[in-house]
N, C-alpha and C positions, 0 to 999 in steps of 0.2 A: 527028874520026876515031873510029870505034867501038872499044870495048875488045875486045881479042883474049883469049879464054879458052882455056886449054889444061889438060886434066885428065890427069894421069898415073895410070893405073889398071892393074888386072889382073883377069882373068876370075873369079877366086875371091874377090874382095873385095866383101863385102856393102855396106859404106859407099860404095864406088865406084859400085855400081849405084844406090843411093839418091840419091847426089849427081847422077848423070847424069839420073835421072828428075826430080829437083827442077829442074835446069837446063832440061830440056825443058818441064816444066809452066810455067815462068816465061818461056818463049820466048827463052831465051838460047842463042845459037849457041856451040858449043865444038868444039875439036879433041880427040879422044880418042887418047891415046898409051898403048898397051898395053905395059908394060915387059917382059912375058914374051915378046912376039912380036918385039921389036926391041931389041937390046942397046944401041944408041945412046940410046934412050929411058931405059933403065936407067941408063946413065952420066950422062945429063942430070939425072935425079931424084936420083941420089947426089950430084952436084955441088951440088945445092940444099940438101944436108944432111939429106935425108929418110931415114927408116928404115922407113916404112910408107906405104901408099897409102890414100886418094887424096891427091894433091898437086895443087893448082890454082894455075896461074900466070895472073895477070891483067895484061895489058900495055896501056898507053895512052900514046901518044907515047913519051917517053923514060923513063917510069916503069914499074916492075914490082912487083907485090905477090905474095907467095907465101902460100898458105893450106895448112897441114898438116892433114890429116884433113877430114872433112865438117863444117865449122863453119858451119852455116846462118846464124847471126847475123852473122858477119863477112862471109860471102859476100853476104848481103842488103845490108849497108852498102856494100861495095865495088862491087856491081853495080847499086845503086839499085833494089832489089826491095822 
């Protein structure tokens, strides 16, 4: 089963744009959840303990990893890039 990647972002977040470009450049599919356009997404990201974006959730089977901020090194390891 492939990994599911969800990025919680917002329009005015430069690191969010940088991470999404990095994911695209590495041909990693992801779901973009804009926390300013959907209050449910805002609640989800707050429940993860985040106080800033981007927040990336990587799901595989029954496991979930959460990456706070655009941490290219950690994302590379988790996504096998």
